[in-house]
ZAMARGU-4260 file (C-alpha; in steps of 0.2 Angstrom, whole numbers, plus 5000, padded with zeros to 4 digits):
<rodrens>
0) 5738/5626/5758 | 5718/5624/5756 | 5707/5635/5745 | 5704/5648/5760 | 5723/5649/5762
5) 5727/5653/5744 | 5714/5667/5744 | 5720/5675/5759 | 5740/5673/5755 | 5735/5681/5737
10) 5728/5696/5745 | 5741/5699/5759 | 5755/5697/5746 | 5747/5709/5735 | 5745/5721/5749
15) 5761/5720/5756 | 5771/5721/5739 | 5761/5736/5736 | 5764/5745/5753 | 5784/5742/5752
20) 5784/5749/5735 | 5779/5765/5739 | 5790/5764/5756 | 5805/5761/5748 | 5801/5771/5731
25) 5806/5786/5743 | 5825/5783/5745 | 5828/5784/5728 | 5817/5801/5726 | 5829/5807/5741
30) 5844/5808/5729 | 5833/5820/5718 | 5826/5829/5734 | 5843/5834/5742 | 5847/5844/5723
35) 5829/5849/5720 | 5824/5858/5736 | 5842/5861/5743 | 5840/5853/5760 | 5852/5845/5770
40) 5851/5824/5775 | 5848/5829/5793 | 5832/5838/5787 | 5827/5824/5777 | 5829/5812/5790
45) 5818/5823/5801 | 5807/5823/5788 | 5806/5806/5785 | 5807/5801/5803 | 5791/5809/5806
50) 5781/5802/5790 | 5790/5785/5793 | 5784/5787/5810 | 5765/5787/5807 | 5768/5771/5797
55) 5772/5764/5814 | 5760/5775/5826 | 5744/5771/5816 | 5748/5754/5817 | 5743/5752/5834
60) 5723/5759/5831 | 5722/5748/5816 | 5727/5733/5826 | 5713/5737/5836 | 5701/5740/5822
65) 5707/5724/5813 | 5701/5716/5829 | 5684/5723/5829 | 5679/5724/5811 | 5690/5712/5801
70) 5705/5716/5790 | 5697/5716/5772 | 5689/5733/5776 | 5707/5740/5783 | 5716/5732/5768
75) 5706/5742/5756 | 5707/5758/5765 | 5725/5758/5766 | 5726/5754/5746 | 5714/5768/5742
80) 5725/5780/5755 | 5741/5776/5748 | 5737/5779/5730 | 5731/5796/5735 | 5744/5800/5745
85) 5756/5797/5730 | 5746/5805/5719 | 5746/5822/5731 | 5766/5818/5733 | 5768/5822/5714
90) 5761/5839/5715 | 5772/5845/5731 | 5779/5862/5727 | 5792/5860/5743 | 5798/5849/5757
95) 5785/5854/5768 | 5772/5847/5756 | 5781/5833/5753 | 5782/5829/5771 | 5762/5832/5772
100) 5760/5820/5758 | 5771/5807/5766 | 5764/5808/5783 | 5745/5804/5775 | 5755/5790/5764
105) 5761/5783/5783 | 5744/5785/5790 | 5736/5773/5776 | 5751/5762/5775 | 5751/5759/5794
110) 5734/5751/5792 | 5740/5736/5784 | 5753/5725/5795 | 5741/5723/5809 | 5726/5720/5798
115) 5737/5708/5785 | 5745/5698/5798 | 5731/5696/5810 | 5724/5688/5793 | 5736/5677/5791
120) 5736/5672/5809 | 5718/5667/5811 | 5713/5664/5793 | 5726/5652/5788 | 5732/5635/5794
125) 5748/5634/5787 | 5755/5650/5796 | 5773/5648/5794 | 5773/5646/5774 | 5760/5660/5774
130) 5773/5671/5783 | 5789/5667/5770 | 5775/5671/5754 | 5769/5686/5763 | 5788/5691/5767
135) 5793/5686/5749 | 5779/5697/5743 | 5785/5712/5754 | 5803/5711/5748 | 5798/5710/5729
140) 5789/5726/5734 | 5803/5733/5742 | 5814/5727/5727 | 5801/5735/5714 | 5799/5750/5721
145) 5818/5757/5720 | 5818/5748/5703 | 5802/5754/5696 | 5805/5772/5704 | 5824/5773/5695
150) 5817/5766/5678 | 5803/5780/5679 | 5815/5794/5683 | 5826/5788/5666 | 5811/5794/5655
155) 5800/5807/5666 | 5804/5820/5680 | 5801/5815/5697 | 5782/5822/5697 | 5775/5812/5684
160) 5785/5795/5691 | 5776/5796/5708 | 5758/5801/5699 | 5763/5784/5689 | 5766/5775/5705
165) 5750/5779/5710 | 5740/5770/5697 | 5742/5751/5703 | 5733/5755/5720 | 5718/5754/5712
170) 5719/5738/5705 | 5724/5732/5723 | 5707/5741/5728 | 5696/5730/5716 | 5705/5713/5720
175) 5702/5718/5739 | 5686/5720/5737 | 5682/5704/5726 | 5691/5690/5732 | 5682/5677/5745
180) 5689/5670/5760 | 5686/5666/5777 | 5695/5677/5789 | 5693/5665/5805 | 5695/5649/5797
185) 5713/5645/5805 | 5705/5649/5822 | 5691/5638/5820 | 5701/5623/5813 | 5712/5625/5828
190) 5697/5625/5840 | 5688/5609/5833 | 5705/5598/5828 | 5700/5596/5811 | 5697/5606/5795
195) 5693/5626/5795 | 5675/5632/5798 | 5672/5617/5811 | 5654/5619/5819 | 5662/5620/5838
200) 5674/5635/5834 | 5671/5644/5848 | 5669/5630/5861 | 5689/5628/5863 | 5706/5635/5861
205) 5708/5653/5865 | 5694/5659/5873 | 5695/5674/5865 | 5700/5669/5846 | 5684/5679/5839
210) 5683/5694/5850 | 5690/5712/5850 | 5694/5728/5859 | 5678/5736/5862 | 5682/5749/5876
215) 5697/5760/5884 | 5697/5748/5897 | 5698/5733/5888 | 5711/5742/5878 | 5721/5744/5894
220) 5718/5727/5901 | 5724/5719/5885 | 5739/5730/5884 | 5744/5726/5901 | 5741/5709/5899
225) 5753/5708/5884 | 5767/5718/5891 | 5767/5709/5907 | 5773/5694/5899 | 5785/5688/5886
230) 5779/5699/5873 | 5788/5713/5881 | 5804/5706/5875 | 5797/5703/5858 | 5792/5722/5857
235) 5812/5725/5861 | 5816/5714/5847 | 5805/5723/5836 | 5811/5741/5841 | 5829/5739/5836
240) 5825/5730/5822 | 5815/5745/5816 | 5829/5756/5820 | 5842/5746/5811 | 5829/5744/5796
245) 5826/5762/5794 | 5842/5766/5798 | 5851/5758/5785 | 5840/5760/5770 | 5834/5777/5771
250) 5852/5785/5765 | 5860/5768/5756 | 5857/5775/5740 | 5864/5792/5744 | 5879/5784/5751
255) 5882/5771/5736 | 5879/5785/5724 | 5895/5794/5733 | 5906/5778/5730 | 5916/5781/5714
260) 5913/5764/5706 | 5895/5768/5704 | 5898/5787/5697 | 5885/5789/5683 | 5884/5783/5666
265) 5879/5791/5650 | 5869/5777/5639 | 5863/5788/5623 | 5855/5804/5629 | 5851/5797/5646
270) 5861/5797/5664 | 5860/5780/5672 | 5863/5780/5692 | 5871/5762/5694 | 5868/5765/5713
275) 5849/5764/5713 | 5849/5747/5704 | 5863/5741/5716 | 5850/5746/5729 | 5836/5737/5721
280) 5847/5721/5718 | 5851/5721/5736 | 5833/5723/5741 | 5828/5709/5729 | 5839/5698/5737
285) 5829/5699/5753 | 5815/5689/5745 | 5828/5674/5749 | 5831/5681/5766 | 5812/5681/5769
290) 5810/5663/5762 | 5823/5658/5774 | 5817/5666/5787 | 5799/5660/5785 | 5805/5641/5783
295) 5815/5642/5799 | 5799/5647/5808 | 5793/5629/5804 | 5810/5621/5810 | 5817/5628/5823
300) 5814/5638/5839 | 5810/5657/5834 | 5818/5662/5850 | 5834/5655/5843 | 5833/5662/5826
305) 5829/5678/5832 | 5846/5679/5841 | 5857/5670/5828 | 5848/5682/5815 | 5852/5699/5824
310) 5869/5693/5830 | 5873/5691/5809 | 5866/5708/5805 | 5879/5716/5818 | 5893/5707/5810
315) 5887/5712/5793 | 5886/5730/5800 | 5904/5731/5805 | 5909/5723/5789 | 5900/5734/5776
320) 5911/5749/5778 | 5928/5741/5773 | 5919/5734/5759 | 5913/5751/5753 | 5932/5754/5749
325) 5937/5735/5744 | 5932/5736/5724 | 5916/5735/5715 | 5916/5714/5718 | 5917/5715/5737
330) 5906/5728/5738 | 5892/5718/5728 | 5895/5703/5738 | 5893/5713/5756 | 5876/5720/5748
335) 5869/5704/5744 | 5874/5698/5761 | 5866/5714/5769 | 5850/5713/5759 | 5848/5694/5764
340) 5850/5695/5783 | 5841/5711/5785 | 5826/5702/5780 | 5829/5684/5788 | 5824/5692/5804
345) 5805/5698/5799 | 5797/5682/5797 | 5804/5676/5814 | 5798/5690/5825 | 5781/5690/5816
350) 5780/5673/5820 | 5786/5676/5839 | 5771/5688/5840 | 5759/5674/5834 | 5766/5662/5846
355) 5767/5672/5862 | 5748/5682/5861 | 5732/5675/5862 | 5721/5675/5844 | 5709/5687/5850
360) 5720/5702/5854 | 5731/5698/5838 | 5728/5712/5828 | 5733/5722/5844 | 5748/5713/5845
365) 5754/5716/5828 | 5748/5735/5832 | 5762/5737/5845 | 5773/5726/5833 | 5774/5739/5820
370) 5770/5754/5832 | 5788/5747/5836 | 5795/5743/5820 | 5791/5758/5809 | 5785/5771/5824
375) 5800/5771/5836 | 5811/5762/5822 | 5807/5777/5810 | 5820/5788/5823 | 5833/5777/5814
380) 5830/5788/5798 | 5832/5804/5809 | 5848/5794/5817 | 5857/5792/5802 | 5854/5808/5792
385) 5861/5817/5807 | 5877/5804/5809 | 5881/5805/5791 | 5881/5823/5793 | 5890/5825/5808
390) 5901/5810/5805 | 5903/5797/5790 | 5896/5780/5785 | 5909/5771/5797 | 5900/5779/5811
395) 5881/5774/5804 | 5887/5758/5803 | 5894/5756/5821 | 5878/5763/5827 | 5867/5750/5817
400) 5878/5736/5824 | 5875/5742/5841 | 5856/5741/5837 | 5857/5725/5831 | 5867/5718/5848
405) 5853/5725/5859 | 5840/5714/5848 | 5852/5700/5850 | 5851/5702/5868 | 5832/5702/5868
410) 5832/5686/5858 | 5845/5678/5869 | 5834/5682/5886 | 5818/5676/5877 | 5826/5659/5872
415) 5829/5656/5890 | 5811/5655/5893 | 5797/5644/5891 | 5782/5650/5882
</rodrens>
């Protein structure tokens, strides 16, 4: 990677890690809020579906803004908004206020993925590796979110813990404002056939490489163009990926805590919840999955990778329930496989978006992508909460397997098409 690539990758890694640190701290807090506010899992599932839904719904306008105004400003706003939302969360007196704070977090966080991924796709020359490092940083945040929250809860009440979690966002804002890079260097290099920054950047390649959506009619026209092509299949993949992702992760700490092998352990005067650390470890293994998925995008057709990865997720879901009752060793192994498989898919569908959309609407494309992943996908939290209240984990994992199989079908159809 050249200097510009490294600067961009450094920024998106920091921001991506923070987005998911905040996102995945919430499932750990669920184990506290169920008792603190005396609410059912179905009720919390609805609250989280709305809050996480904003994480996705806001991605679409964020994608348009990214194309129009550039990524840096949006990433700064994202980091500042997430920190402020968690500061508000620390003062929440009831579930309603928790929901409001999380909705505000979702709005702020929704800005990141369209702007960050658009920045990689237009500013970085080695896109596959950048997606891999970007994904690994997200998984580091995904793992550190629950881990740091669990550790903080050993020493503080949940309100103080959430306030402390808000602090790193300020450092992220400072870094985002000071790091130097060219946001369109990758597109320019592609256009002139040489190094980033060529003089004839706009004379070749995608005619709209540096354009943006500037009106409603243009937005509708670009949207129609996107969904008239193979992007509609990619969108189907990401929707069911989101349903699986949110459905499995929201209540997994709660499900693990109900297993006798993970009963609380007294260490000195403190009670340690092993399930929280198992959950963090599962997500940490996802870093390897992100890396593998990113490298696969440089070695195989992403369509085939998507098909195989989601088929694996379906199998993992069906095998996870027996593992819950098969002893600690088997459960740990199954959790490791789940963590790996869950995150292999992300670089694959991110790369598919880049391959099936023009650079000029890349922000809009990723806006739709994360509308699907985190907007429509947020319904997975509500589905999971309802299924767990009405049935049991077996039923939930069967539903998750069905989600993965639908995504597999979309991937299979996509693999039969020529780009």
